[in-house]
N, CA, C and O atoms as a GROMACS GRO file, in nm:
protein
  360
    1MET      N    1   7.706  17.139  18.806
    1MET     CA    2   7.791  16.993  18.710
    1MET      C    3   7.819  17.077  18.613
    1MET      O    4   7.937  17.104  18.632
    2VAL      N    5   7.787  17.127  18.534
    2VAL     CA    6   7.756  17.158  18.417
    2VAL      C    7   7.848  17.263  18.392
    2VAL      O    8   7.910  17.260  18.286
    3GLU      N    9   7.869  17.367  18.484
    3GLU     CA   10   7.985  17.475  18.537
    3GLU      C   11   8.099  17.370  18.560
    3GLU      O   12   8.178  17.449  18.510
    4LYS      N   13   8.144  17.308  18.577
    4LYS     CA   14   8.282  17.214  18.626
    4LYS      C   15   8.299  17.147  18.498
    4LYS      O   16   8.413  17.109  18.474
    5ASN      N   17   8.209  17.124  18.412
    5ASN     CA   18   8.280  17.047  18.318
    5ASN      C   19   8.247  17.183  18.179
    5ASN      O   20   8.265  17.145  18.063
    6LEU      N   21   8.216  17.280  18.194
    6LEU     CA   22   8.307  17.403  18.088
    6LEU      C   23   8.396  17.438  18.129
    6LEU      O   24   8.470  17.488  18.044
    7ASP      N   25   8.448  17.440  18.264
    7ASP     CA   26   8.562  17.512  18.314
    7ASP      C   27   8.695  17.408  18.311
    7ASP      O   28   8.808  17.450  18.333
    8GLU      N   29   8.667  17.269  18.281
    8GLU     CA   30   8.778  17.174  18.286
    8GLU      C   31   8.786  17.200  18.118
    8GLU      O   32   8.895  17.257  18.110
    9LEU      N   33   8.734  17.193  17.982
    9LEU     CA   34   8.703  17.223  17.844
    9LEU      C   35   8.857  17.288  17.814
    9LEU      O   36   8.919  17.374  17.876
   10LYS      N   37   8.894  17.204  17.682
   10LYS     CA   38   9.058  17.244  17.582
   10LYS      C   39   9.030  17.369  17.563
   10LYS      O   40   8.921  17.400  17.612
   11LEU      N   41   9.087  17.454  17.510
   11LEU     CA   42   9.049  17.551  17.380
   11LEU      C   43   9.032  17.488  17.284
   11LEU      O   44   9.112  17.399  17.255
   12SER      N   45   8.924  17.512  17.205
   12SER     CA   46   8.967  17.439  17.094
   12SER      C   47   8.937  17.498  16.923
   12SER      O   48   8.986  17.610  16.911
   13LYS      N   49   8.891  17.465  16.834
   13LYS     CA   50   8.872  17.559  16.712
   13LYS      C   51   8.720  17.647  16.736
   13LYS      O   52   8.708  17.767  16.709
   14HIS      N   53   8.636  17.582  16.779
   14HIS     CA   54   8.478  17.610  16.803
   14HIS      C   55   8.511  17.767  16.902
   14HIS      O   56   8.478  17.875  16.854
   15HIS      N   57   8.577  17.758  17.041
   15HIS     CA   58   8.595  17.839  17.106
   15HIS      C   59   8.640  17.977  17.027
   15HIS      O   60   8.559  18.069  17.023
   16LEU      N   61   8.769  17.991  16.965
   16LEU     CA   62   8.819  18.084  16.886
   16LEU      C   63   8.694  18.117  16.770
   16LEU      O   64   8.655  18.231  16.748
   17LYS      N   65   8.666  18.052  16.734
   17LYS     CA   66   8.524  18.060  16.582
   17LYS      C   67   8.468  18.180  16.711
   17LYS      O   68   8.510  18.296  16.710
   18ALA      N   69   8.383  18.135  16.804
   18ALA     CA   70   8.285  18.229  16.855
   18ALA      C   71   8.332  18.332  16.917
   18ALA      O   72   8.245  18.416  16.937
   19MET      N   73   8.469  18.370  16.971
   19MET     CA   74   8.552  18.471  16.997
   19MET      C   75   8.545  18.567  16.928
   19MET      O   76   8.515  18.679  16.970
   20PHE      N   77   8.586  18.519  16.744
   20PHE     CA   78   8.638  18.585  16.653
   20PHE      C   79   8.490  18.672  16.628
   20PHE      O   80   8.478  18.794  16.630
   21VAL      N   81   8.418  18.604  16.612
   21VAL     CA   82   8.284  18.635  16.562
   21VAL      C   83   8.145  18.740  16.682
   21VAL      O   84   8.051  18.816  16.660
   22SER      N   85   8.205  18.689  16.791
   22SER     CA   86   8.156  18.773  16.927
   22SER      C   87   8.219  18.967  16.896
   22SER      O   88   8.172  19.080  16.894
   23GLY      N   89   8.374  18.882  16.872
   23GLY     CA   90   8.448  19.050  16.857
   23GLY      C   91   8.392  19.127  16.716
   23GLY      O   92   8.343  19.239  16.734
   24MET      N   93   8.394  19.102  16.651
   24MET     CA   94   8.355  19.116  16.521
   24MET      C   95   8.187  19.238  16.543
   24MET      O   96   8.164  19.356  16.516
   25GLY      N   97   8.104  19.121  16.607
   25GLY     CA   98   8.020  19.218  16.604
   25GLY      C   99   8.024  19.338  16.692
   25GLY      O  100   7.953  19.431  16.656
   26PHE      N  101   8.087  19.351  16.789
   26PHE     CA  102   8.142  19.402  16.861
   26PHE      C  103   8.163  19.525  16.780
   26PHE      O  104   8.076  19.606  16.750
   27PHE      N  105   8.329  19.530  16.739
   27PHE     CA  106   8.389  19.617  16.651
   27PHE      C  107   8.274  19.674  16.502
   27PHE      O  108   8.307  19.783  16.455
   28THR      N  109   8.191  19.627  16.456
   28THR     CA  110   8.152  19.683  16.385
   28THR      C  111   8.020  19.791  16.473
   28THR      O  112   8.006  19.904  16.428
   29ASP      N  113   7.958  19.761  16.558
   29ASP     CA  114   7.900  19.828  16.624
   29ASP      C  115   7.949  19.972  16.688
   29ASP      O  116   7.910  20.087  16.668
   30ALA      N  117   8.054  19.916  16.778
   30ALA     CA  118   8.164  20.027  16.776
   30ALA      C  119   8.202  20.137  16.691
   30ALA      O  120   8.199  20.257  16.720
   31TYR      N  121   8.242  20.079  16.575
   31TYR     CA  122   8.328  20.167  16.455
   31TYR      C  123   8.165  20.249  16.405
   31TYR      O  124   8.174  20.368  16.375
   32ASP      N  125   8.033  20.188  16.398
   32ASP     CA  126   7.930  20.258  16.370
   32ASP      C  127   7.904  20.358  16.454
   32ASP      O  128   7.860  20.460  16.402
   33LEU      N  129   7.922  20.357  16.594
   33LEU     CA  130   7.916  20.462  16.691
   33LEU      C  131   7.982  20.508  16.691
   33LEU      O  132   7.937  20.601  16.758
   34PHE      N  133   8.147  20.554  16.653
   34PHE     CA  134   8.228  20.633  16.672
   34PHE      C  135   8.267  20.709  16.562
   34PHE      O  136   8.311  20.824  16.562
   35ILE      N  137   8.234  20.589  16.417
   35ILE     CA  138   8.197  20.718  16.252
   35ILE      C  139   8.140  20.893  16.265
   35ILE      O  140   8.169  21.008  16.230
   36ILE      N  141   8.004  20.784  16.369
   36ILE     CA  142   7.903  20.927  16.338
   36ILE      C  143   7.990  21.039  16.452
   36ILE      O  144   7.919  21.139  16.443
   37GLY      N  145   8.063  21.061  16.516
   37GLY     CA  146   8.131  21.167  16.565
   37GLY      C  147   8.223  21.242  16.451
   37GLY      O  148   8.224  21.362  16.422
   38VAL      N  149   8.311  21.120  16.386
   38VAL     CA  150   8.367  21.187  16.278
   38VAL      C  151   8.297  21.248  16.185
   38VAL      O  152   8.309  21.368  16.160
   39ALA      N  153   8.222  21.175  16.129
   39ALA     CA  154   8.121  21.228  15.996
   39ALA      C  155   8.090  21.379  15.982
   39ALA      O  156   8.116  21.468  15.901
   40LEU      N  157   7.984  21.358  16.168
   40LEU     CA  158   7.981  21.442  16.169
   40LEU      C  159   8.041  21.634  16.184
   40LEU      O  160   7.978  21.736  16.156
   41SER      N  161   8.183  21.620  16.237
   41SER     CA  162   8.227  21.755  16.251
   41SER      C  163   8.318  21.711  16.130
   41SER      O  164   8.423  21.670  16.178
   42LEU      N  165   8.320  21.701  15.964
   42LEU     CA  166   8.353  21.725  15.855
   42LEU      C  167   8.225  21.746  15.788
   42LEU      O  168   8.229  21.803  15.679
   43ILE      N  169   8.107  21.707  15.839
   43ILE     CA  170   7.984  21.787  15.732
   43ILE      C  171   7.955  21.845  15.792
   43ILE      O  172   7.905  21.910  15.700
   44ALA      N  173   7.924  21.913  15.893
   44ALA     CA  174   7.857  22.015  16.019
   44ALA      C  175   7.953  22.153  15.916
   44ALA      O  176   7.893  22.221  15.833
   45PRO      N  177   8.053  22.165  15.935
   45PRO     CA  178   8.063  22.322  15.885
   45PRO      C  179   8.000  22.331  15.696
   45PRO      O  180   7.944  22.419  15.631
   46VAL      N  181   8.061  22.155  15.658
   46VAL     CA  182   8.022  22.200  15.442
   46VAL      C  183   7.867  22.212  15.467
   46VAL      O  184   7.819  22.271  15.370
   47TRP      N  185   7.754  22.173  15.574
   47TRP     CA  186   7.584  22.171  15.552
   47TRP      C  187   7.558  22.314  15.670
   47TRP      O  188   7.453  22.379  15.667
   48GLY      N  189   7.646  22.339  15.746
   48GLY     CA  190   7.587  22.494  15.816
   48GLY      C  191   7.508  22.479  15.927
   48GLY      O  192   7.452  22.568  15.991
   49LEU      N  193   7.506  22.297  15.957
   49LEU     CA  194   7.441  22.293  16.068
   49LEU      C  195   7.469  22.352  16.192
   49LEU      O  196   7.586  22.388  16.210
   50THR      N  197   7.399  22.366  16.268
   50THR     CA  198   7.390  22.438  16.407
   50THR      C  199   7.436  22.339  16.502
   50THR      O  200   7.488  22.234  16.465
   51SER      N  201   7.417  22.371  16.637
   51SER     CA  202   7.509  22.275  16.743
   51SER      C  203   7.412  22.204  16.770
   51SER      O  204   7.438  22.092  16.814
   52SER      N  205   7.266  22.242  16.756
   52SER     CA  206   7.123  22.185  16.856
   52SER      C  207   7.069  22.023  16.779
   52SER      O  208   7.024  21.918  16.825
   53GLU      N  209   7.112  22.088  16.597
   53GLU     CA  210   7.139  22.004  16.479
   53GLU      C  211   7.246  21.876  16.506
   53GLU      O  212   7.232  21.754  16.513
   54ILE      N  213   7.306  21.926  16.513
   54ILE     CA  214   7.439  21.838  16.586
   54ILE      C  215   7.365  21.738  16.648
   54ILE      O  216   7.297  21.638  16.622
   55ALA      N  217   7.403  21.800  16.733
   55ALA     CA  218   7.316  21.674  16.901
   55ALA      C  219   7.212  21.599  16.848
   55ALA      O  220   7.235  21.479  16.858
   56ILE      N  221   7.102  21.627  16.794
   56ILE     CA  222   6.997  21.581  16.706
   56ILE      C  223   7.022  21.431  16.635
   56ILE      O  224   6.963  21.324  16.655
   57LEU      N  225   7.174  21.477  16.510
   57LEU     CA  226   7.186  21.382  16.411
   57LEU      C  227   7.256  21.302  16.512
   57LEU      O  228   7.234  21.182  16.492
   58GLY      N  229   7.358  21.332  16.647
   58GLY     CA  230   7.442  21.252  16.676
   58GLY      C  231   7.327  21.120  16.753
   58GLY      O  232   7.309  21.000  16.730
   59SER      N  233   7.266  21.225  16.856
   59SER     CA  234   7.171  21.159  16.961
   59SER      C  235   7.059  21.011  16.880
   59SER      O  236   7.008  20.912  16.933
   60SER      N  237   7.059  21.068  16.708
   60SER     CA  238   6.972  20.982  16.626
   60SER      C  239   7.001  20.874  16.662
   60SER      O  240   6.944  20.785  16.726
   61SER      N  241   7.121  20.890  16.603
   61SER     CA  242   7.249  20.732  16.550
   61SER      C  243   7.232  20.645  16.699
   61SER      O  244   7.169  20.539  16.698
   62LEU      N  245   7.298  20.701  16.835
   62LEU     CA  246   7.205  20.601  16.941
   62LEU      C  247   7.105  20.558  16.925
   62LEU      O  248   7.101  20.446  16.874
   63LEU      N  249   7.017  20.606  16.949
   63LEU     CA  250   6.847  20.583  16.956
   63LEU      C  251   6.865  20.450  16.832
   63LEU      O  252   6.827  20.334  16.851
   64ALA      N  253   6.935  20.503  16.702
   64ALA     CA  254   6.864  20.410  16.640
   64ALA      C  255   6.962  20.258  16.653
   64ALA      O  256   6.910  20.153  16.615
   65ALA      N  257   7.068  20.258  16.694
   65ALA     CA  258   7.128  20.123  16.758
   65ALA      C  259   7.041  20.051  16.868
   65ALA      O  260   7.039  19.928  16.866
   66LEU      N  261   7.001  20.088  16.921
   66LEU     CA  262   6.938  20.083  17.056
   66LEU      C  263   6.788  20.036  17.004
   66LEU      O  264   6.728  19.944  17.060
   67PHE      N  265   6.725  20.121  16.874
   67PHE     CA  266   6.559  20.028  16.850
   67PHE      C  267   6.655  19.925  16.751
   67PHE      O  268   6.574  19.836  16.725
   68GLY      N  269   6.754  19.896  16.697
   68GLY     CA  270   6.806  19.793  16.652
   68GLY      C  271   6.785  19.698  16.743
   68GLY      O  272   6.697  19.613  16.740
   69SER      N  273   6.874  19.715  16.828
   69SER     CA  274   6.912  19.580  16.893
   69SER      C  275   6.851  19.556  16.951
   69SER      O  276   6.881  19.447  16.999
   70VAL      N  277   6.733  19.607  17.002
   70VAL     CA  278   6.571  19.572  17.090
   70VAL      C  279   6.512  19.479  17.036
   70VAL      O  280   6.504  19.358  17.055
   71PHE      N  281   6.455  19.585  16.932
   71PHE     CA  282   6.306  19.527  16.824
   71PHE      C  283   6.368  19.444  16.720
   71PHE      O  284   6.330  19.328  16.706
   72LEU      N  285   6.457  19.492  16.647
   72LEU     CA  286   6.485  19.402  16.539
   72LEU      C  287   6.565  19.342  16.572
   72LEU      O  288   6.645  19.343  16.478
   73VAL      N  289   6.616  19.265  16.675
   73VAL     CA  290   6.700  19.119  16.630
   73VAL      C  291   6.587  18.999  16.678
   73VAL      O  292   6.635  18.901  16.735
   74ASP      N  293   6.449  19.004  16.656
   74ASP     CA  294   6.390  18.914  16.668
   74ASP      C  295   6.345  18.887  16.519
   74ASP      O  296   6.338  18.779  16.460
   75LEU      N  297   6.322  18.986  16.484
   75LEU     CA  298   6.291  19.011  16.298
   75LEU      C  299   6.392  18.925  16.199
   75LEU      O  300   6.360  18.841  16.115
   76LEU      N  301   6.558  18.985  16.246
   76LEU     CA  302   6.683  18.954  16.213
   76LEU      C  303   6.670  18.790  16.210
   76LEU      O  304   6.692  18.712  16.118
   77THR      N  305   6.628  18.768  16.337
   77THR     CA  306   6.657  18.616  16.374
   77THR      C  307   6.607  18.539  16.264
   77THR      O  308   6.670  18.472  16.183
   78ILE      N  309   6.400  18.573  16.281
   78ILE     CA  310   6.287  18.486  16.286
   78ILE      C  311   6.353  18.479  16.046
   78ILE      O  312   6.302  18.392  15.975
   79LEU      N  313   6.431  18.556  15.998
   79LEU     CA  314   6.467  18.570  15.831
   79LEU      C  315   6.596  18.442  15.826
   79LEU      O  316   6.628  18.364  15.736
   80ALA      N  317   6.644  18.463  15.952
   80ALA     CA  318   6.816  18.398  15.936
   80ALA      C  319   6.738  18.272  15.938
   80ALA      O  320   6.764  18.183  15.857
   81GLU      N  321   6.668  18.262  16.005
   81GLU     CA  322   6.599  18.030  16.084
   81GLU      C  323   6.549  18.057  15.945
   81GLU      O  324   6.613  17.990  15.864
   82ARG      N  325   6.512  18.087  15.923
   82ARG     CA  326   6.387  18.072  15.718
   82ARG      C  327   6.506  18.070  15.639
   82ARG      O  328   6.489  17.978  15.560
   83LYS      N  329   6.610  18.119  15.619
   83LYS     CA  330   6.702  18.120  15.536
   83LYS      C  331   6.766  17.990  15.550
   83LYS      O  332   6.774  17.909  15.457
   84PHE      N  333   6.810  17.970  15.664
   84PHE     CA  334   6.867  17.860  15.684
   84PHE      C  335   6.810  17.712  15.689
   84PHE      O  336   6.864  17.602  15.702
   85MET      N  337   6.672  17.756  15.673
   85MET     CA  338   6.578  17.638  15.709
   85MET      C  339   6.595  17.599  15.530
   85MET      O  340   6.594  17.497  15.461
   86VAL      N  341   6.602  17.672  15.519
   86VAL     CA  342   6.615  17.655  15.282
   86VAL      C  343   6.708  17.604  15.238
   86VAL      O  344   6.681  17.542  15.136
   87LEU      N  345   6.824  17.598  15.272
   87LEU     CA  346   6.894  17.599  15.274
   87LEU      C  347   6.956  17.481  15.245
   87LEU      O  348   7.041  17.451  15.161
   88ARG      N  349   6.874  17.393  15.363
   88ARG     CA  350   6.906  17.263  15.490
   88ARG      C  351   6.854  17.201  15.346
   88ARG      O  352   6.915  17.150  15.252
   89LEU      N  353   6.710  17.230  15.372
   89LEU     CA  354   6.623  17.140  15.226
   89LEU      C  355   6.659  17.103  15.096
   89LEU      O  356   6.631  17.010  15.021
   90LEU      N  357   6.752  17.231  15.090
   90LEU     CA  358   6.841  17.222  14.973
   90LEU      C  359   6.910  17.074  14.932
   90LEU      O  360   6.984  17.066  14.834
   0.00000   0.00000   0.00000
C-alpha cells in the first residue's frame, strides 16, 4: 500500500532537495578519496616518501573514511539533534 502511494507521487521541491543533498554528500566523500591520490603524487617527491609510506598514507585515508562513516555518524547525529533542539526552543 505504501509503496503504491510513493510510486504515484509527483516530483516535488522536497524530492529535488533530497536528491541535491544526497548528491552533495556523495560528491564530498568521493572528492576526499580522489584528492588524496593527487596530493600524494605531488607530495611524495618533495617529502621523499617510499612506496610503502605512500601506501600507508593512501590506505589510512580509506580506513579513516570507513571509521568515520561507521562510528562517528551516531555521535554527529546526537550533536546535530541537540543543536536543532536548542534552536527550536529559541
